[in-house]
C-alpha positions as CSV (number, residue, x, y, z in Angstrom):
1,X,5.3,-39.8,14.2
2,X,1.8,-37.5,14.5
3,X,1.6,-34.6,16.8
4,X,-1.4,-32.1,17.5
5,X,-0.3,-28.5,16.9
6,X,-2.1,-25.3,16.3
7,X,-0.8,-22.1,14.2
8,X,-1.3,-19.1,16.9
9,X,-1.3,-16.8,14.0
10,X,-4.3,-18.3,11.9
11,X,-6.0,-20.5,14.5
12,X,-5.2,-23.4,12.2
13,X,-5.1,-26.7,14.2
14,X,-3.1,-29.5,12.6
15,X,-2.2,-33.2,13.1
16,X,1.3,-33.2,11.7
17,X,3.9,-35.9,10.5
18,X,6.9,-34.6,12.7
19,X,10.5,-36.2,13.7
20,X,10.0,-38.2,16.7
21,X,12.4,-36.4,19.8
22,X,15.9,-37.9,20.4
23,X,16.7,-39.5,24.0
24,X,18.5,-37.0,26.0
25,X,20.1,-37.5,29.4
26,X,17.8,-37.1,32.6
27,X,14.9,-38.8,31.2
28,X,13.2,-40.9,29.1
29,X,11.6,-41.6,25.8
30,X,7.9,-42.3,26.0
31,X,5.7,-43.7,23.5
32,X,1.8,-42.5,23.9
33,X,-1.0,-44.7,24.6
34,X,-3.4,-42.2,26.0
35,X,-3.0,-38.2,26.1
36,X,-5.9,-36.2,28.1
37,X,-7.5,-33.4,26.1
38,X,-7.8,-30.6,28.9
39,X,-11.3,-28.8,28.3
40,X,-10.1,-25.6,30.1
41,X,-7.1,-24.5,29.4
42,X,-6.6,-26.2,25.9
43,X,-9.8,-24.9,25.0
44,X,-8.9,-21.4,26.1
45,X,-5.5,-21.9,24.0
46,X,-8.0,-22.7,21.1
47,X,-10.2,-20.2,21.5
48,X,-7.5,-17.2,21.7
49,X,-6.0,-18.4,18.8
50,X,-9.0,-17.9,16.9
51,X,-9.2,-14.5,17.4
52,X,-7.9,-11.4,15.3
53,X,-4.4,-9.7,15.9
54,X,-6.2,-7.0,18.0
55,X,-8.4,-9.6,19.8
56,X,-4.5,-11.1,20.7
57,X,-3.1,-8.2,21.5
58,X,-6.5,-7.7,24.0
59,X,-6.1,-11.2,25.7
60,X,-2.5,-10.7,26.3
61,X,-1.5,-7.4,27.2
62,X,1.6,-8.1,29.3
63,X,2.9,-9.4,25.7
64,X,2.1,-5.9,24.0
65,X,4.3,-4.5,26.3
66,X,7.0,-6.3,25.4
67,X,6.7,-6.1,21.8
68,X,6.6,-2.0,22.6
69,X,9.6,-1.9,24.7
70,X,11.2,-4.3,21.8
71,X,9.8,-1.7,19.1
72,X,11.6,1.5,20.8
73,X,15.0,-0.8,21.5
74,X,15.5,-2.4,18.1
75,X,13.1,-0.7,15.8
76,X,9.9,-1.8,14.4
77,X,11.3,-4.0,10.8
78,X,13.3,-6.2,13.5
79,X,10.7,-6.5,15.9
80,X,7.8,-7.4,13.5
81,X,9.7,-9.8,12.1
82,X,10.1,-11.7,15.5
83,X,7.1,-11.3,16.7
84,X,5.5,-12.6,13.5
85,X,8.0,-15.3,13.5
86,X,6.5,-16.7,17.2
87,X,2.8,-16.0,15.7
88,X,3.0,-17.6,12.3
89,X,4.4,-21.2,13.8
90,X,2.5,-24.7,15.1
91,X,3.1,-24.4,18.9
92,X,1.9,-27.9,20.7
93,X,-0.8,-28.7,22.8
94,X,-1.4,-31.3,25.5
95,X,0.2,-31.6,29.1
96,X,-0.9,-35.2,30.5
97,X,0.0,-38.6,29.1
98,X,0.2,-42.4,29.8
99,X,2.5,-44.0,27.5
100,X,5.2,-46.6,27.6
101,X,9.0,-46.2,28.4
102,X,11.2,-47.1,25.3
103,X,14.1,-45.6,25.5
104,X,16.3,-44.5,28.9
105,X,18.6,-41.8,28.9
106,X,21.8,-41.2,30.9
107,X,20.7,-40.7,34.5
108,X,17.2,-41.9,34.5
109,X,18.2,-45.4,34.9
110,X,15.2,-45.9,37.8
111,X,13.2,-46.2,35.0
112,X,13.2,-49.4,32.5
113,X,12.3,-50.2,28.9
114,X,8.4,-51.2,28.6
115,X,7.6,-49.5,31.4
116,X,4.0,-48.0,31.6
117,X,4.4,-44.2,33.3
118,X,2.4,-41.3,33.3
119,X,3.7,-38.2,32.5
120,X,3.4,-34.5,32.6
121,X,4.4,-31.2,30.9
122,X,3.5,-28.7,28.9
123,X,6.7,-28.9,26.7
124,X,6.7,-32.8,27.4
125,X,3.4,-34.6,27.5
126,X,2.3,-33.4,24.4
127,X,-0.5,-34.9,22.2
128,X,2.5,-36.8,20.2
129,X,3.0,-40.3,19.7
130,X,6.5,-40.1,21.0
131,X,7.4,-37.6,24.1
132,X,10.5,-36.6,25.6
133,X,10.4,-36.5,29.6
134,X,12.4,-35.5,32.2
135,X,12.7,-37.6,34.9
136,X,10.9,-35.4,37.6
137,X,7.9,-35.1,35.5
138,X,7.4,-39.0,34.8
139,X,5.9,-41.6,37.5
140,X,5.6,-45.4,37.2
141,X,2.1,-46.2,37.3
142,X,1.1,-49.2,39.6
143,X,0.0,-52.6,38.1
144,X,-3.7,-52.6,37.5
145,X,-4.4,-49.2,36.6
146,X,-6.0,-48.5,33.2
147,X,-3.7,-46.5,30.8
148,X,-6.4,-44.0,30.4
149,X,-7.0,-43.5,34.0
150,X,-3.5,-43.0,35.0
151,X,-3.3,-40.2,31.8
152,X,-5.5,-38.0,34.1
153,X,-2.7,-37.8,36.4
154,X,-1.5,-34.3,35.3
155,X,-5.2,-33.1,36.1
156,X,-5.0,-34.7,39.0
157,X,-1.8,-33.3,40.5
158,X,-3.7,-29.8,39.6
159,X,-6.5,-30.4,41.5
160,X,-4.7,-32.1,44.5
161,X,-2.5,-29.2,45.0
162,X,-5.4,-27.0,45.3
163,X,-7.0,-29.1,47.8
164,X,-3.4,-29.1,50.0
165,X,-3.7,-25.4,49.5
166,X,-6.5,-25.7,51.4
167,X,-4.9,-28.0,54.3
168,X,-8.4,-29.7,54.5
169,X,-9.2,-31.7,57.4
170,X,-11.6,-34.3,58.3
171,X,-15.1,-33.3,59.1
172,X,-14.9,-29.8,57.2
173,X,-17.1,-28.4,54.5
174,X,-15.5,-27.1,51.2
175,X,-17.4,-25.8,48.2
176,X,-16.2,-26.2,45.0
177,X,-17.0,-23.5,42.5
178,X,-16.8,-24.7,38.8
179,X,-17.1,-28.1,38.0
180,X,-15.2,-28.8,35.0
181,X,-12.6,-31.5,34.9
182,X,-10.5,-30.3,37.6
183,X,-13.1,-29.3,39.6
184,X,-14.6,-32.5,39.3
185,X,-11.4,-34.3,40.5
186,X,-11.6,-31.8,43.4
187,X,-14.8,-33.1,44.4
188,X,-13.2,-36.9,44.3
189,X,-9.9,-35.8,46.5
190,X,-11.9,-33.8,49.1
191,X,-14.7,-36.6,49.3
192,X,-11.4,-39.3,49.6
193,X,-9.9,-37.2,52.5
194,X,-13.2,-37.1,54.7
195,X,-14.6,-33.4,53.6
196,X,-17.9,-32.7,53.1
197,X,-18.6,-31.1,49.8
198,X,-20.6,-28.8,47.7
199,X,-20.5,-27.9,44.2
200,X,-21.6,-25.0,41.6
201,X,-21.7,-25.1,37.7
202,X,-23.4,-23.7,35.0
203,X,-24.0,-27.1,33.6
204,X,-26.9,-29.2,35.5
205,X,-25.0,-32.8,34.3
206,X,-21.6,-31.5,36.0
207,X,-23.5,-30.6,39.5
208,X,-25.3,-34.2,39.2
209,X,-22.2,-36.2,37.9
210,X,-20.0,-34.3,41.1
211,X,-23.1,-35.7,43.4
212,X,-22.8,-39.2,42.1
213,X,-19.2,-38.6,43.0
214,X,-19.9,-38.0,46.6
215,X,-20.9,-33.9,46.7
216,X,-23.7,-33.4,49.4
217,X,-25.5,-31.0,46.8
218,X,-24.6,-29.2,43.8
219,X,-26.6,-26.2,42.3
220,X,-26.5,-23.6,39.4
221,X,-24.7,-20.1,40.2
222,X,-27.9,-18.1,40.2
223,X,-29.6,-16.6,43.0
224,X,-32.0,-19.4,43.2
225,X,-29.3,-22.3,43.1
226,X,-27.0,-20.2,45.3
227,X,-29.8,-19.7,48.2
228,X,-30.5,-23.2,48.1
229,X,-27.1,-24.3,48.3
230,X,-26.5,-22.1,51.3
231,X,-29.1,-23.6,53.6
232,X,-27.5,-27.1,52.3
233,X,-24.5,-25.7,53.5
234,X,-25.2,-23.9,56.8
235,X,-27.2,-27.1,57.9
236,X,-24.0,-29.8,57.6
237,X,-21.9,-27.0,59.4
238,X,-23.8,-25.4,62.1
239,X,-24.3,-22.8,60.8
240,X,-21.0,-22.1,60.1
241,X,-20.8,-21.7,56.4
242,X,-17.8,-23.5,54.2
243,X,-14.1,-24.0,55.8
244,X,-12.8,-23.9,52.3
245,X,-13.9,-22.5,48.8
246,X,-11.8,-23.9,45.7
247,X,-12.2,-21.6,42.7
248,X,-11.9,-24.3,39.5
249,X,-13.4,-21.9,37.3
250,X,-12.6,-19.7,34.3
251,X,-14.0,-16.9,32.5
252,X,-14.2,-13.2,33.1
253,X,-17.0,-13.3,35.4
254,X,-16.5,-12.0,39.0
255,X,-19.4,-14.2,40.2
256,X,-17.4,-16.8,41.5
257,X,-15.0,-14.9,43.7
258,X,-18.4,-13.0,45.0
259,X,-19.9,-16.3,45.7
260,X,-17.3,-17.5,47.6
261,X,-17.3,-15.0,49.8
262,X,-21.0,-15.5,50.9
263,X,-20.6,-18.9,51.3
264,X,-17.1,-18.9,53.5
265,X,-17.2,-18.9,57.2
266,X,-15.3,-16.2,59.5
267,X,-11.4,-16.8,58.5
268,X,-12.0,-19.7,56.1
269,X,-9.4,-20.4,52.9
270,X,-10.6,-19.6,49.6
271,X,-8.0,-21.3,47.3
272,X,-7.8,-19.9,43.4
273,X,-7.3,-23.1,41.2
274,X,-8.5,-21.6,37.8
275,X,-8.0,-18.4,35.5
276,X,-10.9,-16.7,37.0
277,X,-11.4,-13.1,37.3
278,X,-10.2,-11.8,41.2
279,X,-11.8,-8.1,41.7
280,X,-12.1,-9.2,45.3
281,X,-15.5,-7.0,47.1
282,X,-13.2,-5.3,49.8
283,X,-15.7,-4.9,52.4
284,X,-17.0,-9.2,52.0
285,X,-13.4,-10.1,52.3
286,X,-12.2,-8.1,54.9
287,X,-15.5,-8.4,57.3
288,X,-14.6,-12.2,56.9
289,X,-10.7,-11.9,57.2
290,X,-10.8,-14.0,54.6
291,X,-7.7,-16.3,53.5
292,X,-6.8,-16.3,49.5
293,X,-4.4,-18.6,48.4
294,X,-3.4,-19.1,44.7
295,X,-2.6,-22.8,43.8
296,X,0.3,-23.3,41.2
297,X,-0.1,-26.0,38.6
298,X,1.1,-29.3,39.7
299,X,2.8,-28.4,42.9
300,X,6.3,-27.4,43.8
301,X,8.8,-27.8,41.6
302,X,6.9,-26.1,38.6
303,X,8.3,-23.6,36.8
304,X,11.9,-24.7,38.3
305,X,14.6,-25.5,35.8
306,X,16.7,-27.3,38.1
307,X,13.6,-29.4,39.4
308,X,12.3,-30.1,36.2
309,X,15.1,-30.4,33.4
310,X,18.1,-30.9,35.8
311,X,16.5,-33.5,37.8
312,X,17.1,-31.5,41.3
313,X,14.8,-32.9,43.5
314,X,13.6,-31.2,46.8
315,X,14.1,-32.7,50.2
316,X,10.8,-34.4,51.7
317,X,11.7,-33.2,54.9
318,X,11.3,-29.5,53.5
319,X,8.9,-29.7,50.7
320,X,6.8,-32.9,51.4
321,X,4.6,-32.8,48.2
322,X,6.4,-32.0,44.9
323,X,4.7,-31.8,41.7
324,X,6.4,-35.4,40.9
325,X,4.7,-36.6,44.5
326,X,1.6,-35.4,43.6
327,X,1.7,-37.3,40.3
328,X,2.8,-40.5,42.2
329,X,0.0,-39.7,44.9
330,X,-2.5,-39.3,42.6
331,X,-1.8,-42.9,40.3
332,X,-1.7,-44.3,44.1
333,X,-5.1,-43.3,44.8
334,X,-6.5,-44.8,41.3
335,X,-4.6,-47.9,42.1
336,X,-6.3,-48.1,45.8
337,X,-9.6,-47.3,44.4
338,X,-9.9,-44.7,46.3
339,X,-11.0,-42.4,43.4
340,X,-13.0,-42.9,40.7
341,X,-11.6,-42.1,37.3
342,X,-13.3,-44.2,34.8
343,X,-17.0,-42.3,35.5
344,X,-14.8,-39.2,34.0
345,X,-14.2,-40.8,30.7
346,X,-16.4,-39.2,28.3
347,X,-14.9,-39.9,24.8
348,X,-11.6,-41.3,23.2
349,X,-10.6,-40.1,19.8
350,X,-8.1,-41.2,17.5
351,X,-5.4,-39.1,17.2
352,X,-5.5,-38.9,13.7
353,X,-8.8,-36.9,14.8
354,X,-7.7,-34.6,16.9
355,X,-8.9,-31.3,14.7
356,X,-12.5,-32.9,14.2
357,X,-12.5,-33.5,18.5
358,X,-11.7,-30.0,19.4
359,X,-14.1,-28.7,17.0
360,X,-16.8,-30.9,18.5
361,X,-15.3,-29.5,21.9
362,X,-15.4,-26.4,21.1
363,X,-19.1,-26.1,19.9
364,X,-20.0,-27.6,23.0
365,X,-21.9,-30.6,21.3
366,X,-19.8,-33.5,23.3
367,X,-21.8,-33.7,26.7
368,X,-18.8,-34.5,30.1
369,X,-15.3,-33.1,30.8
370,X,-12.8,-36.1,30.2
371,X,-11.9,-36.6,26.9
372,X,-8.7,-38.6,25.4
373,X,-6.5,-39.3,22.3
374,X,-5.8,-42.5,22.0
375,X,-2.7,-43.6,19.7
376,X,-1.8,-46.6,17.6
377,X,0.4,-49.0,17.8
378,X,3.9,-48.1,16.3
379,X,6.0,-49.4,14.6
380,X,9.2,-50.9,15.0
381,X,11.5,-48.7,12.9
382,X,9.4,-45.2,13.8
383,X,11.2,-44.4,16.1
384,X,14.5,-42.2,15.0
385,X,13.5,-41.8,11.5
386,X,13.6,-37.9,10.5
387,X,11.6,-38.0,7.1
388,X,8.5,-35.2,6.8
389,X,5.6,-36.3,5.6
390,X,2.1,-34.7,5.5
391,X,-0.1,-32.8,7.8
392,X,-3.4,-32.9,7.6
393,X,-5.3,-29.9,8.8
394,X,-8.7,-28.2,9.7
395,X,-10.5,-25.2,11.0
396,X,-13.7,-25.5,12.5
397,X,-15.3,-29.2,11.4
398,X,-13.7,-29.0,7.6
399,X,-10.8,-30.8,6.9
400,X,-7.7,-29.4,4.4
401,X,-4.6,-30.6,3.4
402,X,-1.2,-28.6,4.7
403,X,1.6,-29.5,3.1
404,X,4.9,-30.5,4.8
405,X,6.1,-33.0,2.7
406,X,10.1,-32.1,1.9
407,X,10.6,-30.8,-1.5
408,X,12.9,-33.2,-3.8
409,X,16.1,-34.0,-2.5
410,X,18.9,-32.2,-4.6
411,X,22.0,-34.1,-5.7
412,X,25.4,-32.5,-4.3
413,X,26.5,-29.9,-6.6
414,X,29.8,-31.0,-7.6
415,X,31.3,-28.3,-5.3
416,X,30.2,-25.0,-4.0
417,X,31.6,-22.8,-7.0
418,X,29.4,-24.7,-9.3
419,X,26.3,-24.3,-7.7
420,X,24.6,-22.7,-4.5
421,X,26.0,-23.6,-1.1
422,X,24.2,-26.3,0.7
423,X,23.5,-25.2,4.3
424,X,22.8,-27.2,7.2
425,X,21.0,-25.7,10.3
426,X,21.7,-27.3,13.9
427,X,18.8,-25.3,15.9
428,X,15.9,-23.1,14.4
429,X,15.0,-21.2,17.2
430,X,13.7,-18.0,17.3
431,X,16.6,-15.7,16.1
432,X,17.6,-17.8,13.6
433,X,14.0,-18.1,12.2
434,X,13.9,-14.3,12.2
435,X,17.6,-12.7,11.5
436,X,18.9,-15.3,9.9
437,X,17.2,-18.0,7.4
438,X,14.8,-15.6,6.2
439,X,18.1,-13.9,4.8
440,X,19.3,-17.4,3.6
441,X,16.2,-18.1,2.0
442,X,16.0,-14.8,-0.3
443,X,19.9,-15.4,-1.3
444,X,20.0,-17.5,-4.7
445,X,23.7,-19.0,-3.7
446,X,22.0,-20.5,-0.5
447,X,20.3,-23.7,-0.6
448,X,18.7,-24.5,2.8
449,X,19.2,-28.4,2.5
450,X,18.9,-29.8,6.1
451,X,18.0,-29.0,9.8
452,X,17.6,-30.3,12.9
453,X,16.3,-29.4,16.2
454,X,15.9,-31.1,19.7
455,X,12.0,-30.4,19.3
456,X,10.0,-31.6,16.2
457,X,7.7,-29.2,16.0
458,X,10.5,-26.3,15.6
459,X,12.1,-28.7,12.6
460,X,8.6,-28.7,11.1
461,X,8.4,-25.1,11.6
462,X,11.5,-24.7,9.4
463,X,10.6,-26.5,6.8
464,X,7.6,-25.1,6.5
465,X,8.7,-21.4,6.5
466,X,12.2,-22.2,4.9
467,X,11.8,-24.7,2.5
468,X,14.4,-26.9,4.4
469,X,14.7,-30.5,2.1
470,X,14.8,-32.8,5.1
471,X,14.3,-32.5,8.8
472,X,15.3,-34.0,11.9
473,X,15.5,-34.3,16.0
474,X,19.6,-35.9,15.6
475,X,22.4,-33.0,14.8
476,X,24.4,-36.2,14.1
477,X,22.3,-36.8,10.6
478,X,23.6,-32.9,9.6
479,X,27.0,-33.4,10.9
480,X,27.4,-36.7,8.8
481,X,25.4,-35.2,5.7
482,X,28.2,-35.4,2.8
483,X,26.3,-33.1,0.5
484,X,26.3,-30.1,2.9
485,X,29.5,-27.3,2.6
486,X,28.3,-25.7,5.6
487,X,26.9,-25.7,9.1
488,X,24.8,-23.1,11.1
489,X,25.3,-23.8,14.5
490,X,22.4,-21.9,16.1
491,X,21.9,-23.7,19.3
492,X,22.6,-22.6,23.3
493,X,25.6,-21.6,24.2
494,X,27.0,-24.6,26.3
495,X,27.0,-26.6,22.9
496,X,28.6,-24.6,20.3
497,X,32.7,-25.5,21.1
498,X,31.7,-29.2,21.0
499,X,29.4,-28.7,17.8
500,X,31.7,-26.2,16.0
501,X,34.4,-28.8,16.5
502,X,32.7,-31.8,14.7
503,X,31.5,-30.0,12.0
504,X,35.2,-28.9,11.6
505,X,36.0,-32.5,11.9
506,X,33.5,-32.7,8.8
507,X,35.0,-30.7,6.8
508,X,32.2,-28.6,6.9
509,X,32.9,-24.6,6.6
510,X,31.1,-23.3,10.1
511,X,28.8,-20.1,10.9
512,X,28.6,-20.6,14.6
513,X,25.9,-17.8,16.5
514,X,28.0,-15.7,19.6
515,X,29.8,-17.0,22.0
516,X,32.0,-19.2,20.0
517,X,33.4,-20.7,23.1
518,X,32.7,-20.1,27.6
519,X,35.6,-21.3,28.8
520,X,39.7,-21.5,27.5
521,X,39.8,-25.1,27.7
522,X,37.1,-25.1,25.0
523,X,38.8,-21.6,22.9
524,X,42.1,-24.3,22.8
525,X,40.2,-27.4,21.4
526,X,38.6,-25.3,18.5
527,X,41.9,-24.0,17.8
528,X,43.5,-27.6,18.0
529,X,40.7,-29.0,15.8
530,X,41.5,-26.4,13.2
531,X,45.0,-27.4,13.4
532,X,44.7,-31.3,13.4
533,X,42.3,-31.4,10.1
534,X,43.6,-28.1,8.1
535,X,40.4,-26.6,8.3
536,X,40.1,-23.0,9.9
537,X,36.9,-21.8,7.7
538,X,35.0,-20.8,10.9
539,X,32.6,-17.6,11.1
540,X,30.8,-16.5,14.1
541,X,27.8,-14.4,13.9
542,X,29.6,-11.1,14.9
543,X,27.4,-8.7,12.7
544,X,27.5,-5.4,14.1
545,X,30.7,-4.9,12.0
546,X,28.7,-5.8,8.7
547,X,26.3,-3.0,9.9
548,X,25.6,-0.4,6.8
549,X,25.7,2.8,8.8
550,X,28.4,1.9,11.0
551,X,30.8,0.8,8.2
552,X,29.6,4.1,6.4
553,X,30.2,6.0,9.8
554,X,33.8,4.3,10.0
555,X,34.5,5.5,6.3
556,X,33.6,8.8,6.6
557,X,35.8,9.1,9.8
558,X,38.4,8.3,8.5
559,X,41.8,7.4,10.0
560,X,43.0,10.4,11.7
561,X,46.5,8.9,12.6
562,X,47.0,7.8,16.1
563,X,45.5,6.1,19.0
564,X,41.8,6.2,19.3
565,X,39.6,6.0,22.6
566,X,35.9,4.3,21.6
567,X,33.1,3.8,24.3
568,X,30.3,1.7,24.0
569,X,27.1,1.6,25.7
570,X,25.0,-1.4,26.0
571,X,21.7,-0.7,27.8
572,X,20.7,-4.4,27.8
573,X,17.7,-4.1,29.9
574,X,16.0,-7.0,32.0
575,X,15.8,-10.9,31.5
576,X,12.5,-12.7,31.8
577,X,13.2,-14.9,35.2
578,X,12.2,-17.8,32.9
579,X,15.4,-17.1,30.3
580,X,17.7,-19.5,29.9
581,X,20.3,-17.0,29.7
582,X,19.9,-16.6,33.2
583,X,21.5,-20.3,33.5
584,X,24.8,-18.9,33.9
585,X,26.4,-22.0,35.8
586,X,25.5,-24.5,32.3
587,X,25.4,-21.6,29.3
588,X,27.8,-18.8,31.2
589,X,27.1,-15.5,32.2
590,X,24.9,-13.2,29.9
591,X,27.7,-11.0,29.1
592,X,29.7,-14.3,28.4
593,X,26.5,-14.8,25.5
594,X,26.2,-11.5,24.1
595,X,29.6,-9.5,24.8
596,X,31.4,-10.8,22.4
597,X,29.4,-8.5,19.5
598,X,30.7,-5.6,21.1
599,X,34.3,-6.2,22.0
600,X,34.4,-7.5,18.0
601,X,33.3,-4.2,17.1
602,X,35.9,-2.2,18.7
603,X,38.5,-4.2,17.5
604,X,37.3,-4.2,13.7
605,X,37.1,-0.4,14.7
606,X,40.8,-0.1,15.4
607,X,42.0,-3.2,13.3
608,X,43.6,-4.3,16.1
609,X,43.4,-7.6,18.8
610,X,42.4,-7.1,22.1
611,X,45.1,-7.7,24.2
612,X,44.5,-6.9,28.1
613,X,41.1,-6.8,29.7
614,X,40.1,-5.5,32.9
615,X,36.3,-5.5,34.1
616,X,34.7,-4.3,37.2
617,X,30.8,-4.8,38.5
618,X,28.2,-2.6,37.9
619,X,25.1,-1.1,39.8
620,X,23.1,-4.4,39.0
621,X,23.4,-8.6,39.3
622,X,25.6,-8.9,36.0
623,X,26.4,-5.5,34.5
624,X,29.7,-4.9,34.0
625,X,32.3,-2.2,33.4
626,X,35.2,-3.3,31.2
627,X,38.2,-1.8,29.7
628,X,40.4,-3.2,27.2
629,X,43.8,-2.3,25.6
630,X,44.4,-3.3,21.9
631,X,47.6,-4.0,20.2
632,X,47.8,-0.9,18.7
633,X,47.8,1.3,22.1
634,X,43.9,2.2,21.7
635,X,41.8,1.8,24.6
636,X,37.8,1.1,24.5
637,X,35.4,0.8,27.4
638,X,32.0,-1.3,27.0
639,X,29.3,-0.2,29.7
640,X,27.0,-3.4,29.8
641,X,24.0,-2.3,32.1
642,X,20.7,-3.5,33.1
643,X,19.0,-1.3,35.1
644,X,18.6,1.7,32.2
645,X,14.8,3.0,30.9
646,X,13.2,0.1,28.8
647,X,12.7,2.8,26.0
648,X,16.4,4.3,26.2
649,X,18.4,3.0,22.8
650,X,20.1,-0.3,23.7
651,X,23.3,0.4,21.9
652,X,25.4,4.1,21.5
653,X,28.9,4.1,20.4
654,X,31.0,7.5,21.0
655,X,34.5,7.4,19.3
656,X,37.1,9.6,19.9
657,X,40.3,10.6,18.2
658,X,42.9,13.2,16.2
659,X,40.6,15.9,17.1
660,X,37.4,13.7,15.7
661,X,34.5,12.7,16.9
662,X,32.0,10.0,15.7
663,X,28.6,8.6,17.2
664,X,26.4,5.9,16.3
665,X,22.8,5.6,18.1
666,X,21.5,2.4,18.0
667,X,22.0,1.7,14.4
668,X,19.6,4.0,13.5
669,X,22.2,7.7,13.5
670,X,25.6,8.3,13.1
671,X,27.3,11.7,13.4
672,X,30.5,12.8,12.3
673,X,32.4,15.8,14.3
674,X,35.2,17.4,12.1
675,X,34.6,20.5,11.9
676,X,32.2,23.3,13.2
677,X,28.8,21.1,12.4
678,X,28.0,17.3,12.8
679,X,27.4,15.6,9.9
680,X,24.4,13.6,10.5
681,X,23.0,10.0,8.4
682,X,20.1,8.2,9.1
683,X,18.8,4.8,8.4
684,X,14.9,4.2,7.8
685,X,14.9,0.9,9.7
686,X,17.1,-0.7,12.4
687,X,19.9,-2.9,10.6
688,X,22.4,-4.8,12.4
689,X,24.1,-6.4,9.5
690,X,22.9,-9.6,9.9
691,X,22.0,-9.9,5.8
692,X,25.5,-8.4,4.5
693,X,27.1,-10.9,7.2
694,X,25.7,-13.6,5.7
695,X,26.0,-12.7,2.2
696,X,29.6,-12.7,3.0
697,X,29.8,-16.0,4.4
698,X,27.9,-17.6,1.8
699,X,29.9,-15.8,-1.0
700,X,33.3,-17.4,0.8
701,X,31.3,-21.0,1.1
702,X,30.2,-20.9,-2.5
703,X,33.5,-19.5,-3.9
704,X,36.1,-20.8,-1.7
705,X,37.6,-17.4,-0.7
706,X,38.9,-16.4,2.7
707,X,35.9,-15.7,5.4
708,X,34.5,-12.3,6.6
709,X,36.5,-12.6,9.6
710,X,40.0,-13.5,10.1
711,X,40.4,-16.6,12.4
712,X,42.5,-15.3,14.5
713,X,40.3,-12.3,15.6
714,X,37.5,-14.9,16.3
715,X,39.8,-16.5,18.9
716,X,41.3,-13.1,20.3
717,X,37.9,-12.0,20.6
718,X,36.4,-15.1,22.3
719,X,39.2,-15.4,24.6
720,X,38.8,-11.5,25.3
721,X,35.4,-12.3,26.5
722,X,35.9,-14.8,28.7
723,X,38.5,-12.7,30.2
724,X,35.7,-10.2,31.4
725,X,34.4,-12.8,33.6
726,X,37.9,-13.8,34.8
727,X,38.6,-10.4,35.6
728,X,35.5,-9.9,37.5
729,X,36.8,-13.0,40.0
730,X,40.4,-11.8,39.9
731,X,39.9,-8.5,40.4
732,X,42.6,-7.8,38.5
733,X,43.2,-7.3,34.6
734,X,43.7,-10.1,32.5
735,X,46.0,-11.1,29.6
736,X,43.9,-12.1,26.5
């Protein structure tokens, strides 16, 4: 299918041929008819992408701080790889469309195949021929509503939420500052609500358009224009001024917020809808005691994964207007002919000409505010295909070829020992793309054969960067590929155990990122699968034991005899509130997702398996302090805490035993105390062992030799990791 995307690093816009998404539970697969171009949000994003790296940094200072904190903890090289991987990737555009349901997922039976729907979401309602959309971001379109008008529903819901935040009443007055697409929709909604509306914009045609839609008067933002508008406003409001000011403008000028204070009546409401500068003139806002409010996107439910992804609605008695109800209300207004959308449509472009359309819009050569992409009728066999063709790209108005064609498919090598090990990937997110795939691409014993990802662009990015022969959005295609020697499972935690079992049943060697499993039942299923199939060729991504500085430290420390005491401090840092790691009900606790690294490291150092685990909560939510007893009598402690300084090293390990001490500082330096002075070695970068780990795994697959970590160790470490949460719940030690 065709999808519009942009490379944020280079600014390149492209229309790519990518595999269509699959239909997942909780949503519907929609074939697009029309998608709306956001002349505000999208063109801002397109403009940012064309900036230099310095310009991008200035535009996103919040991201720069995160990068600097990551450098302090993980080193420059690792951070650079992660940042460049994110920047040098195709990202989607679009968030508002109308289309036809072609497949219904489990839990979305309220919809039916062939139904016309409006859809929202910057991850779901993309400029693409097919999109999977969750139920709470999708609404039926009433009979008689043209599809091209229903495609405006998301931006209509944004405008509607702004009007709701203003709490307008019949007969009041409002000024809309910024008469782009959102502003024009605000005008129409306010007029429909019985409000007397005025408008301000730098473009005269937009002012006249708003007046035709019912605004009493509109003017330019210069002194003469504002003065003229002020006179009309005072006359219409009996000298009071505007009851409501809606800021639908963007840019870096502080003019809109200053003009708002001038035109507002005493104790009026000012609602910020657009992304505009808000340096409030204190005296003006204080003297009138103005009520400044923000309008967050389409309405309540936005940015809440439980609402948007899991379909958990808010009761109408408590939250009358959610984002879905706003969408429903907007298409209903169109159906009742209470709001005019047809006059906003200034142009429609075939999706294949998207790059030319953006070039014209960016140059300002196209008048108007409403522009759509139109999609061709789909071939009957298009959904579910997994081939990648060519991408047409353009920057500015010139077109160039940006090939995403797959390399010629190789025939099976006749067994791993006779050629490179053929690898398949399920998942290719940021960790896989920055920490695993670059090493495998450079490994002459590995051939990257097939990748499947949930999102179409993720698969396309993986192929473009790493040369996968075939791409798909269906994991089953990887599992069914008889030519593969090994399968990598690099997905979200809750899917690891199931995919691992399926890959083992397919007779493949398996590399799964931690955690291997989230429950004892899942561990038992993996063990049972290995026993039933005779295939225990399993590797978990416990890379610390392969880190060069740590392996050297262990060799230098030696075996002093007797038991050890080990202490592992993990300065985990706070997670972003939007991180999926916080979905503990589905993905397990944060420690369950990461803790296996640290338990495995202690087990490897001691050459002994864990037997008992006792855990107590730390000072902050998610923190835990763990004591682990090992079969050889040694004891290890892990302090996993999030409240430390973001610039403090993430991981430090202290080893004591036989009159010796050892210390690893964040994989940057390592010291051994055996006499009067420590012997210290330092690394040039932060190497946590991913390259050596992957080399060992590929060699084992290619040569048919033993896996780098014994199967019983992987199982014991996983069970010990799960035991941590069980101990926290029981308050007692747990047997592994």
